[in-house]
C-alpha positions in Angstrom: 8.1 7.4 -62.6 11.3 6.5 -60.1 12.7 4.5 -57.7 12.8 5.3 -53.7 14.4 4.0 -50.9 15.1 4.9 -46.9 14.0 3.8 -43.4 13.4 5.3 -39.9 15.1 4.4 -36.8 15.0 5.7 -33.2 18.4 6.0 -32.3 21.9 7.1 -34.4 23.4 4.2 -34.0 21.2 2.0 -36.0 20.4 5.0 -38.6 21.5 5.3 -42.2 24.3 7.1 -43.0 24.6 9.1 -46.5 27.1 6.5 -47.9 24.5 3.7 -47.3 21.7 6.1 -48.8 23.5 6.4 -51.5 23.8 2.9 -52.2 20.4 2.1 -51.7 19.4 4.6 -54.6 22.2 3.7 -57.0 21.3 -0.1 -56.9 17.9 1.7 -58.8 19.5 3.9 -60.6 18.0 2.7 -63.8 14.3 3.5 -62.6 15.5 6.7 -62.2 18.6 7.9 -64.6 17.6 11.9 -64.9 19.1 12.6 -61.1 18.5 11.7 -57.4 18.2 13.2 -54.0 18.6 12.3 -50.5 17.4 13.6 -47.3 18.9 12.4 -43.7 17.3 14.0 -40.4 18.9 12.5 -37.9 17.0 10.9 -34.4 17.0 14.3 -31.7 15.6 14.1 -27.9 13.3 16.8 -27.3 13.8 18.2 -23.6 10.1 18.9 -23.4 9.1 15.4 -23.3 9.3 14.4 -19.6 10.7 10.7 -20.4 13.2 12.1 -23.1 12.1 9.6 -25.8 13.6 10.8 -29.4 12.6 11.9 -32.7 12.9 9.2 -34.6 15.7 9.5 -37.2 14.7 9.3 -41.2 16.3 8.7 -44.3 14.0 9.3 -48.1 16.4 8.5 -50.9 15.0 8.7 -54.9 16.3 8.3 -58.3 14.6 10.1 -60.8 13.1 9.2 -63.9 11.7 12.8 -65.1 7.7 12.7 -66.8 6.4 15.8 -65.8 7.8 18.4 -64.7 11.4 18.3 -65.8 13.0 21.5 -64.3 11.5 21.5 -60.6 10.2 17.6 -59.9 12.9 17.0 -58.0 12.6 14.9 -55.0 12.2 14.5 -52.1 10.0 16.8 -51.6 8.5 18.9 -48.7 5.3 20.9 -47.9 5.8 25.1 -47.1 7.8 24.6 -43.6 9.2 21.1 -44.5 7.5 19.3 -42.0 6.2 17.0 -44.4 8.6 14.9 -46.8 7.9 12.7 -49.5 9.6 10.3 -51.8 7.1 9.0 -54.6 7.4 6.0 -57.4 4.3 6.3 -59.8 2.3 9.0 -61.6 -0.8 10.6 -60.1 -3.2 11.1 -63.7 -5.7 13.4 -62.2 -3.2 15.6 -59.8 -4.0 18.5 -61.7 -8.0 18.3 -60.5 -6.6 17.6 -57.1 -4.4 20.3 -57.3 -7.2 23.0 -58.0 -9.3 22.3 -55.2 -6.4 22.3 -53.6 -5.0 26.1 -54.4 -8.6 27.2 -53.6 -8.5 26.2 -49.8 -5.0 28.4 -49.5 -2.0 25.9 -50.6 0.8 27.4 -52.3 2.8 25.1 -55.2 6.5 26.0 -56.1 5.8 23.0 -59.1 3.9 21.6 -61.6 4.7 18.3 -60.6 1.8 15.6 -59.0 4.0 14.9 -56.4 4.0 17.8 -55.0 0.1 17.8 -55.2 0.1 14.6 -52.7 2.0 16.2 -50.2 -0.7 19.2 -50.0 -3.1 16.4 -50.1 -1.6 14.3 -47.2 -1.6 17.6 -45.0 -5.6 18.2 -45.6 -6.6 14.2 -45.1 -3.6 12.6 -43.6 -3.5 8.5 -44.7 -7.3 9.5 -45.9 -5.7 11.1 -48.9 -4.8 7.9 -51.2 -8.5 7.1 -51.5 -8.6 10.2 -53.7 -5.6 9.5 -55.8 -5.8 7.9 -59.3 -2.8 6.6 -60.9 0.0 3.6 -59.8 2.2 4.7 -56.9 4.0 3.8 -54.3 6.0 6.3 -51.7 6.8 7.0 -48.3 5.5 10.4 -46.8 7.8 11.9 -43.2 5.6 13.4 -40.8 7.7 15.4 -38.4 4.8 16.6 -36.8 3.3 13.0 -35.4 7.5 11.4 -35.5 5.4 8.9 -38.3 6.7 7.2 -41.9 3.7 6.5 -44.0 4.0 3.8 -46.7 1.5 3.3 -49.5 0.7 1.1 -52.7 -1.8 1.6 -55.4 -4.6 -0.3 -55.7 -3.4 -2.6 -58.1 0.0 -3.0 -57.5 1.2 -1.7 -60.1 4.1 0.2 -58.6 5.8 -2.1 -56.0 7.3 -1.5 -52.5 9.6 -3.7 -49.7 9.6 -3.0 -46.5 11.6 -4.4 -43.7 11.8 -4.1 -39.9 15.4 -5.4 -38.8 17.7 -4.0 -35.9 15.7 -1.8 -34.3 15.0 0.0 -37.4 12.3 0.2 -40.7 14.0 -0.2 -44.2 12.0 0.1 -47.5 13.0 0.3 -51.4 11.3 -0.3 -54.8 13.1 -3.1 -55.2 14.8 -5.9 -53.0 17.9 -5.3 -54.6 18.2 -2.0 -52.5 17.2 -3.3 -49.7 20.3 -5.7 -49.5 23.5 -3.6 -50.3 23.3 -3.0 -46.4 25.0 -5.1 -43.9 23.6 -6.9 -41.8 20.2 -7.9 -43.5 18.8 -11.0 -42.8 18.7 -12.9 -46.3 17.4 -16.1 -44.7 15.1 -18.2 -47.3 12.0 -18.9 -46.9 10.8 -22.5 -47.5 7.2 -21.4 -47.6 7.6 -18.6 -50.5 9.5 -21.6 -52.5 6.4 -23.6 -51.8 4.2 -20.3 -53.4 6.6 -19.6 -56.2 6.1 -23.3 -57.7 2.7 -23.3 -57.1 1.9 -19.8 -58.9 5.5 -18.6 -60.6 5.4 -16.0 -58.4 5.9 -15.0 -54.5 2.1 -13.4 -53.5 2.5 -10.4 -51.3 3.0 -9.9 -48.8 5.8 -12.3 -49.1 9.2 -12.3 -50.0 11.9 -15.2 -50.7 13.3 -14.1 -47.8 11.8 -14.4 -44.0 12.1 -11.1 -42.7 11.1 -8.9 -45.5 7.7 -8.4 -47.3 5.8 -6.7 -50.1 3.4 -4.1 -49.0 0.0 -5.5 -50.5 -2.0 -3.6 -52.9 -4.5 -0.9 -51.8 -2.7 -0.7 -48.7 -0.9 2.2 -46.5 1.6 1.4 -43.3 1.9 3.8 -40.6 5.3 3.2 -38.4 5.1 5.3 -35.4 6.6 4.7 -31.7 8.4 1.2 -33.2 5.0 -0.1 -34.0 3.8 -1.2 -37.9 0.0 -0.8 -38.4 -1.2 -1.9 -42.1 -4.6 -0.8 -43.1 -6.6 -1.7 -46.6 -7.8 1.8 -47.9 -9.3 0.4 -50.8 -12.1 -2.2 -50.2 -14.5 -3.5 -53.4 -17.5 -5.5 -53.2 -16.2 -8.1 -55.9 -19.6 -10.0 -54.3 -22.1 -7.2 -56.4 -23.4 -7.4 -59.5 -25.6 -4.7 -61.2 -28.5 -4.9 -63.7 -27.6 -3.6 -66.8 -27.8 -4.2 -70.6 -26.1 -3.9 -73.4 -26.6 -0.9 -74.3 -26.1 0.9 -71.4 -23.1 -0.6 -70.6 -21.2 0.1 -74.0 -22.2 3.9 -73.1 -20.5 3.8 -69.3 -17.4 1.7 -71.1 -16.8 4.7 -74.0 -17.1 7.4 -71.1 -14.7 5.5 -68.7 -12.2 3.6 -71.0 -11.7 7.3 -72.9 -11.5 9.0 -69.7 -8.8 6.4 -68.5 -6.3 6.3 -71.7 -7.0 10.6 -71.9 -5.5 10.9 -68.0 -2.8 8.7 -69.3 -2.0 10.8 -72.4 -0.3 13.7 -69.8 3.5 13.4 -70.6 6.8 16.1 -71.0 8.6 13.5 -73.0 8.0 11.2 -75.6 4.8 8.8 -75.2 4.0 6.0 -77.1 2.6 2.5 -76.9 2.6 -1.3 -77.1 0.7 -2.8 -79.8 0.7 -6.6 -80.4 -1.8 -7.1 -82.5 -4.3 -8.6 -80.1 -7.7 -6.8 -78.9 -6.6 -4.6 -75.5 -3.3 -3.1 -77.0 -5.3 -2.4 -80.3 -8.6 -0.7 -78.1 -6.0 1.0 -76.0 -3.4 2.4 -79.7 -7.0 3.3 -81.2 -8.7 5.4 -78.1 -5.6 7.2 -77.6 -4.8 8.2 -81.0 -8.7 9.9 -81.2 -7.3 12.1 -78.3 -3.8 13.0 -80.6 -3.4 15.4 -83.1 -0.9 13.3 -84.6 0.2 9.3 -84.8 1.1 7.7 -81.8 3.9 6.1 -82.2 3.5 1.7 -81.2 6.0 -0.8 -81.1 5.9 -4.5 -81.6 8.4 -7.1 -81.4 8.4 -10.4 -83.6 10.0 -14.0 -83.6 11.2 -15.8 -86.1 8.6 -18.8 -85.2 5.1 -17.8 -87.0 3.4 -19.5 -83.8 4.8 -16.7 -81.8 4.8 -13.9 -84.0 1.6 -11.8 -83.9 3.4 -8.8 -85.7 1.0 -8.9 -88.8 -1.7 -8.3 -86.7 0.0 -5.3 -84.8 1.0 -3.8 -88.5 -2.8 -3.9 -89.4 -3.9 -2.1 -86.6 -1.1 0.3 -87.3 -2.6 0.6 -91.0 -5.9 0.9 -90.1 -5.4 3.4 -86.9 -2.6 5.5 -88.3 0.0 5.3 -86.1 3.8 5.7 -86.4 4.7 1.9 -86.5 7.8 0.2 -85.3 8.7 -3.7 -85.5 11.8 -5.2 -83.9 12.6 -8.6 -85.0 14.2 -10.4 -82.1 16.2 -13.4 -82.2 16.3 -14.4 -78.3 19.6 -15.3 -76.7 17.9 -17.9 -74.1 20.4 -18.1 -71.6 21.8 -14.5 -71.5 17.9 -13.3 -71.3 17.3 -15.9 -68.4 20.8 -14.3 -66.7 19.6 -11.2 -67.1 16.2 -12.0 -65.5 17.4 -13.3 -62.6 19.3 -10.6 -61.7 17.0 -8.0 -62.3 13.8 -9.7 -60.5 15.7 -10.4 -57.5 13.7 -13.0 -56.5 12.0 -16.5 -58.0 9.7 -15.1 -61.0 8.8 -18.0 -63.2 6.9 -16.2 -66.0 8.7 -16.8 -69.1 6.4 -13.5 -71.1 8.4 -11.7 -69.0 11.5 -12.4 -71.8 9.4 -11.1 -74.7 8.1 -7.9 -72.4 12.1 -7.2 -71.4 13.1 -7.2 -75.0 9.6 -5.0 -76.1 10.7 -2.8 -73.0 14.5 -2.6 -74.7 13.4 -1.5 -78.0 10.8 0.8 -77.3 13.1 2.5 -74.4 15.0 4.1 -77.6 12.2 5.7 -79.4 10.1 7.1 -76.2 10.2 7.1 -72.3 6.3 6.2 -72.0 4.5 3.7 -73.5 0.7 2.5 -72.6 -0.2 -0.8 -72.4 -3.2 -2.7 -73.0 -2.8 -5.0 -69.4 -5.9 -6.1 -67.9 -8.7 -6.7 -70.5 -9.0 -10.4 -70.5 -9.2 -10.3 -66.6 -12.1 -7.5 -66.4 -14.1 -8.5 -70.2 -13.5 -12.8 -69.9 -10.7 -12.5 -72.5 -8.9 -15.9 -71.3 -9.6 -19.4 -72.7 -9.7 -20.7 -69.2 -12.9 -18.6 -68.4 -14.5 -20.3 -70.7 -13.1 -23.8 -69.7 -14.4 -22.8 -66.3 -18.0 -22.5 -67.7 -17.7 -25.2 -69.7 -17.2 -27.8 -67.4 -19.5 -25.7 -65.0 -21.9 -26.8 -67.1 -20.9 -30.7 -68.4 -20.8 -31.6 -64.4 -24.6 -30.4 -64.0 -25.2 -32.8 -66.9 -22.8 -36.1 -66.9 -21.3 -37.8 -64.1 -17.7 -36.5 -65.8 -15.9 -37.0 -62.5 -15.5 -40.3 -64.0 -13.8 -39.2 -67.3 -10.4 -38.4 -66.5 -10.3 -42.1 -65.0 -11.2 -43.5 -68.7 -8.8 -45.4 -70.9 -8.8 -42.7 -73.6 -7.6 -40.2 -71.0 -5.0 -41.9 -70.2 -4.1 -42.6 -73.7 -4.6 -38.8 -75.2 -0.8 -37.8 -76.1 0.5 -34.7 -74.5 2.2 -32.1 -76.8 4.7 -29.6 -77.1 2.8 -27.5 -79.7 1.7 -23.8 -77.9 -2.4 -23.6 -78.8 -2.1 -27.7 -79.3 -6.1 -29.1 -79.3 -5.4 -32.1 -77.9 -3.1 -30.8 -75.1 -5.8 -28.5 -73.6 -8.4 -31.6 -74.0 -6.1 -33.2 -71.6 -5.9 -30.5 -68.5 -9.7 -29.5 -69.4 -10.4 -33.3 -68.5 -7.7 -33.9 -65.7 -10.0 -31.3 -63.3 -13.2 -32.4 -64.1 -15.3 -33.3 -61.1 -13.6 -31.2 -58.3 -15.1 -28.2 -56.9 -14.7 -24.9 -58.9 -11.6 -23.6 -56.9 -9.7 -26.7 -57.1 -10.5 -27.0 -60.8 -9.0 -23.2 -61.5 -6.3 -23.8 -59.5 -5.6 -27.5 -61.3 -5.5 -24.7 -64.4 -3.0 -22.0 -63.6 -0.6 -23.4 -60.6 2.6 -24.3 -62.0 3.1 -27.5 -59.5 0.0 -29.0 -57.9 0.2 -30.1 -54.3 0.6 -34.0 -55.3 3.7 -33.1 -57.6 5.0 -30.9 -55.4 5.5 -33.2 -52.2 6.4 -35.6 -54.9 9.3 -33.2 -55.6 10.6 -32.0 -52.0 13.1 -33.7 -49.5 11.6 -34.7 -46.3 13.7 -32.1 -44.3 12.2 -29.6 -46.2 8.3 -30.5 -46.1 9.2 -30.5 -41.9 10.2 -26.7 -42.8 7.8 -25.6 -44.4 4.1 -23.4 -42.6 1.1 -24.8 -42.3 -0.7 -22.8 -44.5 -2.1 -24.3 -48.1 -0.6 -22.1 -50.7 -4.3 -22.5 -52.7 -5.7 -20.0 -49.7 -4.1 -17.3 -51.5 -6.4 -17.4 -54.4 -9.2 -19.2 -52.6 -9.7 -16.1 -50.2 -9.7 -14.0 -53.3 -12.4 -16.6 -54.7 -14.7 -16.3 -52.0 -14.5 -12.2 -52.2 -17.0 -12.5 -55.3 -19.9 -14.5 -52.5 -22.0 -16.4 -54.3 -21.9 -14.9 -58.3 -21.4 -17.3 -61.5 -18.1 -18.2 -62.1 -16.3 -16.4 -64.7 -17.0 -13.4 -61.7 -15.3 -15.7 -58.9 -12.7 -16.4 -61.4 -12.0 -13.0 -62.8 -12.0 -11.4 -59.3 -9.7 -13.9 -58.1 -7.6 -12.6 -61.2 -7.7 -9.4 -60.2 -6.3 -9.6 -56.5 -3.9 -12.3 -57.1 -2.5 -12.7 -60.6 -2.7 -9.1 -61.9 -0.7 -7.5 -58.9 1.4 -10.3 -58.5 2.6 -11.7 -61.7 2.2 -9.3 -65.1 2.7 -6.0 -62.6 5.6 -7.6 -61.7 7.1 -8.6 -64.9 5.7 -5.2 -66.7 7.4 -2.9 -63.6 10.9 -4.9 -63.8 11.1 -4.9 -67.2 9.9 -2.1 -68.2 11.8 -0.5 -65.4 15.1 -1.9 -65.8 15.3 0.1 -69.5 14.5 3.4 -68.1 10.8 3.0 -69.4 7.8 3.9 -67.7 4.6 1.8 -68.5 0.9 2.5 -68.4 -1.9 0.4 -68.1 -5.5 2.2 -68.7 -7.6 -0.6 -68.7 -6.3 -0.8 -65.0 -7.9 2.8 -64.1 -9.5 1.6 -60.7 -12.9 3.3 -61.5 -12.9 0.7 -64.7 -12.2 -1.6 -62.6 -14.6 -1.8 -59.7 -17.7 -0.7 -62.6 -16.1 -3.9 -64.3 -15.7 -5.9 -62.0 -20.0 -5.7 -61.1 -21.0 -6.4 -64.9 -23.1 -9.5 -65.2 -20.8 -11.8 -66.9 -23.3 -12.7 -69.8 -22.2 -9.5 -71.3 -18.3 -10.3 -70.9 -18.5 -14.0 -72.3 -21.3 -15.1 -74.5 -21.1 -19.1 -76.4 -17.1 -19.2 -77.4 -16.5 -15.3 -77.8 -15.1 -13.9 -74.7 -14.4 -9.9 -74.8 -18.3 -9.8 -75.6 -18.8 -6.3 -74.6 -15.6 -4.8 -76.2 -16.4 -6.4 -79.6 -20.3 -5.4 -78.8 -19.2 -1.9 -78.4 -16.3 -0.8 -80.4 -16.5 -3.7 -83.2 -16.1 -0.4 -85.5 -12.8 0.7 -84.1 -10.8 -2.0 -85.3 -10.4 -4.2 -88.4 -12.8 -7.2 -88.1 -9.9 -9.5 -88.2 -8.9 -9.0 -85.1 -11.9 -9.5 -83.3 -11.9 -13.2 -84.7 -8.4 -13.7 -85.0 -7.1 -16.7 -81.8 -5.7 -15.2 -79.1 -1.7 -16.1 -78.7 -0.8 -14.3 -75.3 2.6 -13.1 -75.2 4.9 -16.2 -74.8 8.2 -17.5 -76.8 9.3 -21.3 -77.6 10.8 -22.6 -74.2 9.5 -26.0 -74.9 11.9 -25.9 -77.9 14.4 -24.1 -76.2 14.6 -26.7 -73.5 15.5 -29.3 -76.1 18.2 -27.0 -77.8 19.7 -23.9 -76.5 18.7 -24.4 -73.0 19.4 -28.2 -72.8 23.2 -28.4 -71.5 22.6 -25.7 -69.3 19.6 -27.5 -68.0 21.3 -30.7 -67.3 24.3 -29.3 -65.5 22.0 -26.9 -63.6 19.4 -28.8 -62.3 21.3 -32.6 -62.2 24.7 -31.3 -61.8 26.4 -31.7 -58.9 26.7 -28.5 -58.0 22.8 -28.1 -58.2 22.1 -26.1 -54.9 18.0 -27.0 -55.7 19.0 -30.5 -54.2 18.9 -29.2 -50.6 15.2 -28.9 -51.3 14.3 -31.1 -53.8 15.0 -35.0 -54.4 16.9 -35.3 -57.4 15.7 -38.1 -58.7 11.7 -36.4 -59.2 14.0 -33.3 -60.8 15.3 -36.1 -63.3 11.9 -37.5 -64.0 10.6 -34.5 -65.6 13.8 -33.5 -67.4 14.0 -36.9 -69.0 10.2 -36.6 -69.7 10.5 -33.4 -71.5 14.5 -33.9 -73.4 12.7 -37.3 -74.4 9.6 -35.9 -75.5 7.0 -38.2 -74.1 6.0 -35.0 -71.9 5.9 -31.0 -72.0 7.1 -29.9 -68.9 8.4 -26.5 -70.4 6.8 -24.4 -67.7 7.7 -26.7 -64.3 11.8 -26.7 -65.9 11.6 -22.9 -66.6 10.2 -22.1 -63.0 12.7 -25.1 -61.4 15.7 -23.4 -63.5 14.9 -19.8 -63.1 15.2 -20.5 -58.8 18.4 -23.1 -59.3 20.3 -20.2 -60.9 18.6 -17.5 -58.4 20.0 -20.1 -55.6 23.5 -20.0 -57.1 23.0 -15.9 -57.2 25.0 -13.4 -54.4 20.9 -12.6 -53.7 20.5 -15.9 -51.8 23.9 -15.7 -50.2 23.0 -15.4 -46.4 
């Protein structure tokens, strides 16, 4: 697990110097504190070419977090004659099988690293090699025979990769902060990205907060050749396909796929452990991992003083049942300090407040291990979210009753809002407000931070005029439609796997873990398991009020029964309370002060209305305020300076 950076150019006057490349990699040293490597190949003119076209120059930079082959896994790494060079961030879990095949066809290896496997596989297959890799990765390959740079990113977007074409050169890096070290980088803020951020609480690929910098989409590769960038998809799932299967057969296949996914991710030459929240997904990963090990796995959970946000007693219950070596960390969050840390580390606006406990958990876990398994992906694959059940119920109600009248009734208008995390009335209000809408709009209404009407009410007229002619909802809607004519649960989970998982969930975990030099692995997002689970009939996942039904049917005896029947808590912090206490003054100063930068985009009176409604207790605007405050603090940082 590492950090990569570099670029390619036609003329050395536009090339990267060793000092510039070193600054790029030093800025992401947290991703790889164990070593670094740099390679610069100047451009040159081949006299045998009639038009004198120069061979491009290239720079490849690398920071290493040693996980596998601690002695020989250094990068940049080349093939036998050095004509192919790679910098690689991630882990390839099936590299030993691939290596065995490559050795049989005559390739010579000088290390035990997974990185070298990619180099030789590329020699054989070119860009077709990426579909053979099972893992998480962002990489750059320089092919001197073809004078081309190849970038690629894993299927689910577990590892980030930013790129830009500016001043006659292509530049790339694992994080935005690496690109920001270079002089002359265009840091013009994209108004459309702000609109997307306030919709989703993240900025979706291929966009970034800056107009000229992009994210390579998950499951894609890019080839920069002859000054032209071409992006292609290498992973293309038929999300509309449903495979008929009964529960016993599905359970048998699930046992095989999940067990193998976890087994592959236990390979490490450094200490390995697992996050254990006490929820179903992390508990299953830990329990199955323990079956593959001959000694207790180390597990880690994080606790808070507020009972509504603490589930560590469930984690201990699982740890005792499975027999792990468990560590519980008690945290009293410093709201102001952690918010500043997140703004600095995430590089662009990112409003998922669960980044706070993820950060603390990663920080504490890294004191004991270098690699940690997590249960990410189980909700999306097996119908675990409450909103999936709500979507199914609302669809049934819509077919039975004239429910579009309900959200206009006197009763609905008088339902009080609540600040409690699991408030029944709050959930009823949100459910009813979306009734009568088409399914995509209904679902969007539940997951978005600011709806279209509330965003337009917030924006200055001058800002509205700068917005691109696109609807932010189309990012989710396009993903939703990939499920074709399948049922609503399948449509919603399909959309989440293509949008929320790479852009929110994987971004949150990657930045929080790598900022603490910790590698996080997600076996439930093994692409084989994702493809298979996506094709399952929804009745195997959601039955009545019970989500993750297939997991329960398959593994009920593996965990304490209390884990299967406990209420879902998620992973959060009490931001509603923070805004009325520790963050109160800072919120007023930042969002309503005379020097508030966001007022160049937003109407002050609209921001004040949200702040006052929350602070007075008339409503819960915590998530919207968290996103606005994060954005304001980011706008004040040097990251936003043009």
